[in-house]
C-alpha positions, 0 to 999 in steps of 0.5 A, spaced: 500 500 500 502 506 498 503 512 503 500 518 500 503 525 500 500 529 506 494 533 505 495 541 506 490 547 505 492 548 498 495 542 496 499 535 498 506 535 501 511 530 499 518 530 502 522 529 495 519 531 488 522 527 483 521 529 476 523 524 471 522 517 472 528 514 467 533 510 469 537 515 474 530 518 477 527 512 478 533 509 482 534 516 486 526 515 488 527 508 490 533 510 494 530 515 498 524 512 499 528 506 502 531 511 507 524 513 509 522 519 505 515 520 502 517 521 495 513 523 489 515 521 482 512 525 476 513 522 469 508 522 463 511 515 460 512 510 465 516 504 462 510 500 464 511 494 459 517 491 455 517 486 450 524 482 450 521 478 444 520 483 439 528 484 438 533 489 441 531 496 443 536 501 440 538 505 446 543 500 450 547 502 456 553 498 458 552 498 466 558 497 470 559 492 476 559 498 481 552 500 478 549 493 478 551 493 485 546 499 486 541 496 482 541 490 487 541 494 493 535 498 490 531 491 490 530 491 482 536 487 479 533 480 479 527 484 475 532 486 470 536 480 470 529 476 469 528 480 462 534 480 458 542 482 460 548 480 457 555 480 461 561 483 458 568 481 460 573 485 456 574 492 453 578 493 447 581 500 444 585 501 438 587 506 432 585 503 426 591 499 423 594 498 430 594 492 435 588 492 440 589 494 447 585 490 451 582 491 458 579 485 463 580 478 463 576 473 459 571 470 464 571 476 469 565 480 468 566 488 467 558 489 467 552 488 463 549 490 456 542 492 458 537 496 454 534 502 457 527 500 456 529 493 460 532 498 466 526 503 466 521 497 467 525 493 472 526 500 476 518 501 475 516 495 478 521 497 484 517 504 484 510 500 484 512 496 490 515 501 494 510 504 499 513 511 500 512 512 493 507 516 489 507 516 482 504 521 478 503 520 470 503 527 468 508 533 466 510 538 470 507 545 469 510 550 473 515 550 479 517 554 485 524 553 488 526 559 492 529 556 499 525 561 503 519 558 502 516 551 501 517 548 494 511 548 490 509 544 483 503 545 479 502 539 475 498 538 468 493 534 471 491 540 475 494 537 482 499 541 486 504 539 490 508 542 496 515 539 497 522 540 501 526 538 495 526 537 488 530 532 484 531 534 476 532 528 473 528 530 466 534 530 461 539 534 458 533 539 456 531 539 464 525 543 465 527 543 473 533 546 471 531 551 467 525 553 472 530 553 478 534 558 474 540 554 473 545 555 467 549 551 463 556 551 459 557 546 453 558 545 446 556 541 440 561 536 437 559 537 430 558 529 430 552 524 430 552 517 433 549 512 428 546 506 432 544 500 429 542 493 432 544 487 428 543 479 428 550 476 427 551 469 424 554 467 430 554 469 437 559 475 438 564 475 443 563 478 450 568 484 449 566 491 447 571 495 443 572 501 439 576 503 433 579 510 431 579 511 424 581 517 419 577 523 419 574 523 426 570 516 425 570 512 431 567 505 430 564 501 436 561 494 438 557 492 444 556 485 444 548 483 446 545 476 447 542 471 442 547 473 437 545 480 437 550 486 437 549 493 437 554 497 432 556 504 433 559 509 428 561 516 430 562 521 424 560 528 421 553 530 420 554 529 412 558 523 413 552 520 417 547 522 412 551 519 407 551 512 411 544 513 412 542 515 405 538 508 404 538 501 406 543 499 401 548 504 403 547 503 411 548 495 409 555 497 405 558 501 410 557 497 416 559 491 412 566 494 411 567 497 418 565 491 422 564 484 418 571 482 419 570 481 426 562 480 427 562 475 420 555 476 416 549 480 419 543 483 418 541 490 420 534 490 424 534 497 425 538 503 426 538 511 428 542 517 429 543 523 434 547 529 435 552 529 440 553 535 445 557 536 451 553 540 457 554 541 464 550 545 469 553 551 472 550 548 479 548 541 481 544 544 487 541 551 488 535 553 493 531 546 493 533 543 487 538 538 486 540 535 479 542 528 477 544 525 470 543 528 464 540 534 467 546 536 470 551 533 465 552 530 458 558 527 455 561 524 449 558 517 449 564 513 446 565 509 452 558 508 454 559 512 461 553 516 461 548 512 465 554 510 469 555 517 471 548 518 472 547 512 477 554 514 481 550 521 482 544 517 485 549 513 489 553 519 492 546 523 493 544 517 497 550 517 501 550 524 503 542 524 505 544 518 509 542 519 517 540 527 515 534 530 515 533 533 508 526 535 511 530 541 515 531 544 508 537 548 505 537 553 511 540 547 515 548 547 515 548 540 516 544 539 509 547 544 506 554 541 507 552 534 505 549 537 498 555 541 497 559 535 498 555 531 493 556 537 488 563 537 489 565 530 488 560 529 483 562 535 479 569 532 479 568 525 477 563 527 471 568 533 469 574 528 469 570 523 465 568 528 460 575 531 459 578 524 458 573 522 453 574 529 449 582 528 450 581 520 447 577 523 441 582 528 440 589 524 441 586 518 436 583 523 431 591 525 429 594 521 424 601 524 424 606 528 428 608 528 435 601 527 438 600 520 434 607 518 436 606 519 443 600 516 443 603 510 439 608 509 445 603 510 450 599 504 447 605 500 446 607 501 453 600 499 456 600 493 452 606 491 456 605 494 463 600 489 466 599 494 473 597 500 468 592 495 465 589 493 471 588 500 474 584 502 467 580 496 468 578 498 475 576 505 473 572 503 467 568 498 471 567 503 477 571 499 482 576 505 482 573 512 482 575 519 483 571 522 489 572 530 490 580 531 492 582 524 493 581 517 489 578 510 492 
């Protein structure tokens, strides 16, 4: 049985209002509800059903082991695992024409490839089971988050909610962020990402890889279950438009880039999107806390977007543990805890974003000193096992940056 928000003279009151029930928002709502808070979740399109017999969704996330543990703690991993997941054991990278640098060992798990729809449905089941959570299938119409007053939200269905805190988990174009007066900094990469799901003639090895080609092209593969694979290509807008000109052009391009590793395959579906890097100028302001894409977006080349979002959730749950968030932004203890959340997550997120940009820039150079240094570094890493182990630990989330230190 769900515990409803408290009734007030001019609306209902909830401790935490979560706007957006994607992977990050649903996880944050579950974690805070487990800590005893009354949580209201506003989302127009809850993932109430998923059909894994209908083929793979184009939106797939490589969820690392540290975040699989988060899903276990939230009580939804068994729901997700019962639908469809695919473990991956190794991560490889190269400059096209060079040898592979491979991280991880065959038989040792780095994480799982999981469709976003599967993750969202598993988390939705968890939301339904949690008595401290109330779901609102509607959109946000208006928001007031001034710290000197109780927060107020007007929903499109006519309902009104008062709250102590609002979590903006509503994506890169976050309505919560904009209503809270939080600006962003960022840039467009001038690239598009081409995604395609294919069925291969034989199962694909449990290894995800990226190959950096000439002219800024990047090719990547995500291994999926049942002889499926996700083939990814990054290129300029004109390049991607040319690759997608028609079904034959797409098939010819993907075959040229991937068939030597995958063998024969059939394209099931494909799509493309523009790439941007964006960072909110503040993660916490007034009664607003930002998480996931509402706070940061990065280049998706290493599939770290959802992992960074889940780490936002973990850091927030750590910060809120033992606190009285109901005391609001006027509480010194609450303010210090949220300042710590903001500082630690910004450090990790910005490091990852800069690393992705640096890797892309370094591999994008074909000649000269940068290319020479890159090849020397890769050659050394192929021979130096401790460095490979450290990089594997960071990629799987076992080792991470936490503010001014590492752990």
